[in-house]
C-alpha positions in Angstrom: -0.8 -17.1 -13.5 -3.5 -16.4 -15.8 -4.6 -13.9 -18.2 -7.4 -12.2 -15.9 -4.5 -12.1 -13.1 -2.1 -10.4 -15.6 -4.5 -8.1 -16.4 -5.5 -7.0 -12.8 -2.5 -6.8 -11.7 -1.6 -4.5 -14.6 -4.8 -2.3 -13.9 -4.1 -2.0 -10.1 -0.3 -0.9 -10.8 -1.6 1.7 -13.4 -4.2 3.0 -11.0 -1.8 3.0 -7.9 0.6 5.3 -9.9 -1.6 7.6 -11.7 -3.8 8.2 -8.3 -0.2 8.7 -6.6 1.2 11.2 -9.2 -2.0 13.0 -9.4 -1.8 14.5 -5.8 1.7 14.7 -6.3 2.5 17.4 -3.6 0.6 15.3 -0.6 2.1 11.8 -2.1 5.7 12.2 -1.0 7.9 13.3 1.8 7.7 13.2 5.5 4.2 14.1 5.9 2.4 12.3 3.1 -1.2 11.1 2.1 -1.7 9.1 -0.8 -5.2 8.2 -1.8 -3.8 5.3 -4.1 -3.5 3.2 -0.7 -7.1 2.1 -0.7 -6.2 0.0 -3.5 -3.9 -2.1 -1.2 -7.1 -3.7 0.5 -7.6 -5.4 -2.9 -4.6 -7.7 -1.8 -7.1 -9.3 0.6 -8.9 -10.6 -2.2 -6.1 -12.2 -4.1 -2.2 -12.3 -3.2 -1.2 -11.4 -7.2 -2.5 -8.1 -6.7 0.6 -7.4 -4.3 2.4 -7.4 -7.4 0.4 -4.4 -8.8 0.7 -2.4 -5.8 4.5 -3.1 -5.8 4.5 -2.2 -9.9 2.7 0.9 -9.3 4.9 2.1 -6.2 7.9 1.7 -8.7 6.2 3.9 -11.2 4.6 6.3 -8.8 8.0 6.6 -7.0 9.8 7.7 -10.1 7.9 11.0 -9.7 9.1 11.6 -6.3 11.3 14.4 -5.3 13.5 11.9 -3.4 14.0 9.5 -6.5 16.6 7.0 -6.0 17.3 3.4 -4.9 15.3 3.8 -1.8 12.5 5.0 -3.5 12.6 2.5 -6.3 13.7 -0.6 -4.7 13.2 -0.4 -1.0 9.4 0.9 -0.9 8.0 -1.5 -3.9 9.7 -4.5 -1.9 7.9 -3.4 1.1 4.8 -3.0 -0.5 4.7 -6.6 -2.0 6.0 -8.2 1.3 3.7 -6.1 3.5 0.8 -7.0 1.3 1.6 -10.7 1.4 1.6 -10.6 5.1 -1.5 -8.9 5.2 -3.1 -11.4 2.6 -1.7 -14.1 5.1 -3.1 -13.0 8.2 -6.4 -12.2 6.7 -6.5 -16.1 5.7 -5.2 -17.0 9.1 -7.9 -14.8 11.0 -10.5 -16.8 9.0 -11.3 -13.6 7.1 -13.1 -12.3 9.9 -11.1 -9.3 10.9 -9.9 -7.6 7.7 -9.2 -4.3 9.8 -6.4 -6.5 11.6 -4.8 -7.3 8.5 -5.0 -3.6 7.1 -3.4 -2.3 10.5 -0.4 -4.5 10.0 -0.1 -3.2 6.7 0.0 0.3 7.7 2.4 -0.3 10.7 4.6 -1.8 8.0 4.7 0.8 5.7 4.8 3.4 8.4 8.0 1.6 9.6 9.2 1.3 6.4 8.7 5.1 5.0 10.2 6.1 8.3 13.6 4.2 7.8 13.9 5.3 4.1 13.2 8.9 5.1 15.4 8.6 8.1 18.3 7.3 6.0 17.5 10.6 3.9 18.1 12.5 6.6 14.7 13.8 6.8 13.4 13.5 9.9 13.3 11.4 13.3 12.2 7.9 12.8 9.3 7.6 15.3 7.5 10.9 14.4 7.6 9.6 10.8 6.8 6.2 11.6 3.7 7.8 13.6 2.7 10.0 11.0 3.1 7.9 8.0 1.5 5.0 9.6 -1.6 6.7 10.9 -2.1 8.3 7.4 -1.7 4.9 6.1 -4.1 3.3 8.7 -7.0 6.1 8.2 -6.6 5.4 4.2 -6.6 1.7 4.5 -9.7 1.8 6.7 -11.6 4.2 4.1 -10.6 1.5 1.7 -12.1 -1.4 3.8 -15.4 0.8 4.0 -15.5 1.9 0.3 -15.0 -1.5 -1.0 -17.8 -2.9 1.5 -20.3 -0.2 0.6 -19.6 -0.9 -3.2 -20.7 -4.4 -2.5 -16.9 -5.3 -3.4 -16.2 -7.2 -0.5 -16.5 -10.9 -1.1 -14.8 -12.8 1.5 -16.0 -16.3 0.4 -14.3 -15.7 -2.8 -11.2 -17.7 -1.9 
């Protein structure tokens, strides 16, 4: 891992944590919206950034009212694995359909958050999976649009 990649991982982690905590009431719980999730789209550019998402999730979840092993271990691990799967699918699809990778990431996140919150006794699994997955899909789709509009979408980079 080069110095540039280490710095990018740190920047993504810091941005993710700050953006999540900044809107804390909306970021945690059975119905959640994390603006920081738009950063997950960046893993399609560089798989190393999955570490930034995972580290950012860890620090963001330290501010969660549900903080505990589930929030501090399960969710960062889920984000790293989900990011790597999304990146792999993106590359396998020939980089033509980034939204498919984002949809996979949204489904995995929805299922993981629903598993965690159900284990904590905070609701029914399928309702949680649907609400979190839908929120995630909306934010990731917005992230794709934002990065494309900003000219940051460079599928030829790697």
